[in-house]
Structures are given as C-alpha cells and as structure tokens.
N, C-alpha and C positions, 0 to 999 in steps of 0.2 A: 219487396217495395212497398206493400201494407205499411208495414212496420216503419219504415223509412218515413213514411207520408204521414203517419201518426205522430211520429218524433218532431218532425218540422213543425207540423200545427201546433203541437202542444208548446215548445218553444216560442212560437209566435204569440199565442196566447197569453202565456206567462208574463211575457214583456208588456203587452197591452196591460195586463193586470197589475203590473208593479208601477207602470209609470215611466219606464225606462226607455223613453221615445225620443229619437233624435230631432233637431229642427229638420221641418220639411225642407226638401231640395226641390227648386223649381225644374219643372220639366222642359227639355230643349225642343223647343216649337218651330215648326217650318213656318219660314214668312207667310203674311197674310197675302193672299193671291188678289192683284189687283184686276179683277173681271167684272164685266157688266152685271154678270148675275149676281154678285155681291150684293147688289142695291136693289134686286127684286123683291116684291112681297113674299110674304113667309107662303104664302098659297103657291105662287108661282116656283118659289124653291122647293117646294113638295114635289110638284109636277116634275123639275129637273131630277129630284132624287129617285122619283120612280121610274124615270126614264132611264137611269143607271149611269148618271154623270155627275161631274161638279161643277161642268164648266158649258154652258148652253149658250150661243149665238144665233143670230140671224145671218143668212145668206151673206149679206153685204159686210156684216161685222167680220166674218170670217175672212173674207177677202181683204179687208183693211189691213189683216194682221198677216199677210202673206200666206194662208192657208185656203184650200179649197174643199168644199163638200164632195166625198166621194160619190160618184154614180151609183145610182139606185138607193142612197141611204134614205129613211125616212124620217121625217120631222116629228118632232112632239110640239105641243102648243101650249103657249102662255096665254094668260088674259091681260090685255091693256088697254088702260081708259080711254075713251074719246070724250074730247072737250068740244064746244061751241061757244062761240060769242054772244053774248047778251047786252043789252042797253037797258040801265034804269031809267026812271022818270027823269033825271037830269041829262040824258044823253051819253053818260059815261058807261064804256065798256068793261066787262068782265068776262071771266071764262068760268064757265059751270059744266059740270060732268053730265054728259048725256047717254053714258053707256059704256058697254065693254064690247070689245072684239077679240078673237082668237088668232095669234099671230104664229106662223111657224117659225121653231127655233131648230137648231141641228147640235147634237151632243159633240165634243171635242173628239170623242172616239172615232168619229164618222167624218174627220177632216184629215187632209194630208197637207205638206206644206213645211214653210218655216217652223223651227222651232220655238215653243213658247217659254218664257223663264222658269215656270215653276215645273216643266217636264225634265229639268235637268236634276231634279232632286232624286236620289236615289235611296233606297232602304238598305242599311247595313245587311249582314249576313245573320238573321235572326235565329237564335237555338230553337228548336222544336218547330222550326217551318217545315220540316218534313211531315209533321202530324196534319196541320193544315192542309198541304197538298194532297196527302192521303184521303182527307175527306172531301176533295174535290173543292177546297174553299180558294178563291183568289185573293190573294195579299196584295194590296197595292198601296201605293203613297197617294195622298190627295192634299189639295192646298188647304193650307191649316187656319185657324182662326183662336181665338183665345176663349171660346166657350166650349169647345171640346177636343180632344185628343186622337178620336178614332171610334170606329161603331164597328159591331157586325151586325149583318143584315141575313137572316136566313132565306128569305124570299130570293135575294141576288146571290147567295151563297158567298159570300165575300166578307173579308176583313179589310178595312180601310184605316190608314193610318196617318196621321198629321204631326208625327213626332217620331224621333228614332230610338226612342227609350223602349228597352225591351220589355219592361213592366207592364207598359201599355199594350203591347202584343200581348203579351201573356192573359191579361184582363179580357180581350177579346176573345181569345181562343178558349178563355173558359168558360165565357157565355156558349161559344159554340158547342163546347163538351156538355155543358148545362141542358143545352137545348136537346143533346141527344139521348141525356139520362131521362129528363123529363118528358120528352117527346113534343113540348111547345113550352115556350118562354111566354111570360105575361107580357101585354101591350105597356109601353111607356119604361120608367127606371122604376122596378119593383126593388124596394129596399133589401128584401131578402135574397133577391137574385143578385143585386150590384154588391152585397157585403160577399157572398160566395165568390163571385169574379175577383174581387179584389183581395181576399184571402187567399184564394188559389194562385192568384200573379204573386202575392209576396212568397208564398212556399216555393213557387218555381223558380223564383231568382234565387232564392237559397240553393234550390237543388241543381241549379246549373251552374253554381260556383260563383255568382255575383255577390258583391259585399252586401250585407241584410241593411246596413247603415245608410247605403245609396238611395234605399226606396222605401224603408220603415217609415218614415216620418209623412210621407206622401200616403201610404197605405192607411196606415193609423187614422189620419184627418180624413179622408176618405170615408172610411167606415164609421168615423163619428157621427159624420155628417148625416147618414142613412140610420144610424142608430137614432138618433133623436127624433127622427120622424117616428120610430117604434116607441120611444119614451124608454128606452133601455141604454146600457152602457156598451161601449165598445166591447167590452171585454164579455158581457153577457149575449151581444149580438153574436159574437163569433162561437159562444159554445152552442148557440141555437143552430147554427147552421154547420157545425162541425161535420156531421156525418153526410151531409148533402156535398160538402167541399172534399170529402174524403173519395166520394165517387167519381166527382169531377176530375181529380188529380189522378187516380188510378186508371181513369179513362184514356187521358193525356198520355202518361207515361208509360202504361202498358198494354193499352186497349182493352181495359176490363171493365165492362158495363154491369155493375152489379146493383141492377135495380131492386128497390126494396118491393 
C-alpha cells in the first residue's frame, strides 16, 4: 500500500509541475439555510458552534415552526443588545444602545416536531466512511453557505459537510488523520496542514476510483491559494508536505501510524 500511495502522489505532483490541470469544477453545495441564526453576530454564531449545533432558536421561535423543546434540555446563551429611546435638544427621539443581555436559546438537536426543510438533505454513501466511524467521528450534513463546504472538529469529534462531494469528505477525513499523526493541529487554517489535507483528498479520489479530472482543478487551485501564502509554487508546496501526506494516507487506508 505504501508503494501505491507514493505512486499516486507522484502522479499528482507531476501534473502540478507540468501544468496539465483541467478547469475547476464547481462543488455541488446544499441550499443556504434560511434560519434566524444566519443573521446572528460572529460572536453569537461562535457560541452556537461551541454548543454543537448550526441552528439555535428561542423557545417561541421553535414553537412557531411546529417544533418543541424536549423536556430536560439545557439552553445555551447568546448576547442581545438593549436599546433605549432618548430625545435630543430639538425633542426628536432616537434609539441608542444601552447594553447587552443574555438570552437563552436551544439547539435544533434538542427539539422534536415538524420536519425542517434542511433536515431532508441526506449525504450519499461516502467511500471510507467506515474509517471515520472507527475513529468515533460523527459525520453529518449541515446547512451550507458559500464560504465553506465542511469542517473537522477534534473537540466535538465530528466531520460536518455542506456538500455531497466526496473530495470534501476526504479533505476533512485527512485533517482527522493528520490530527492523529501529529497529536494536535494548529489553530485556524495553517497553510501546510491545508495542503496536506487537499493533496490527501486528491490522492484518495484516485485510489477509490473517482475520475481525477473531476477534482484535480479544484485541488490545484486550493493548494495554489495556500502556497501563495508561503511564497512558493503549488508543486514546491506539495513536495514539502509529501512525507507528511504519506503518513496521513497510510493511516486512513491501512491504519498505519508511522510517526517520525
């Protein structure tokens, strides 16, 4: 298997070097979810993410959708602004911010009742899904937007996907494997870690029988974006992470964790 991994990676890097790259193919993205939390502040959406959901609403908001909060469910809290009316010297009224308060909201996962539109989205039978399950990772669909297609959360032990594209699942699975290899990933989107994940995803696409031209353009442009941050070419970036990428692939495909 290690020889096969080296061969596939070499083929990809050679294509990057030669410039034989097909045009990028757009990802198939789930519809943008029309939910109240989509309009929340970044801080409140961070609270929601830490609570383990992509849809949080107040008790009455859930009731208006035909859903109810399960007995015993615990709320998480968001910050809401309070305004007060003031009059200026001319007697004209306006509203000014007077402070913030904490408002309880509940996760969609803690409710029952009528089906929401985005709950009808189902992920396909993803290749290598059994690897994620073996690592006790929850793989779930989330309401999508046009800023990201998925994420891996080590803290929550989950892979969340906003697209049906297998290559995005492979990318996040590679992050999970890289986390196991290194023991810890860096905070944020580290260029080298992102390149490892995307190079791994491209290799896995080939090794499970997916047509390389379906995904190569996307992978090249993704790697190119992070390579620019390192002031090197995509080809040079792939060479720098080749050894680390082999470890990630061997762990996914054969359970081999050959740490340096």
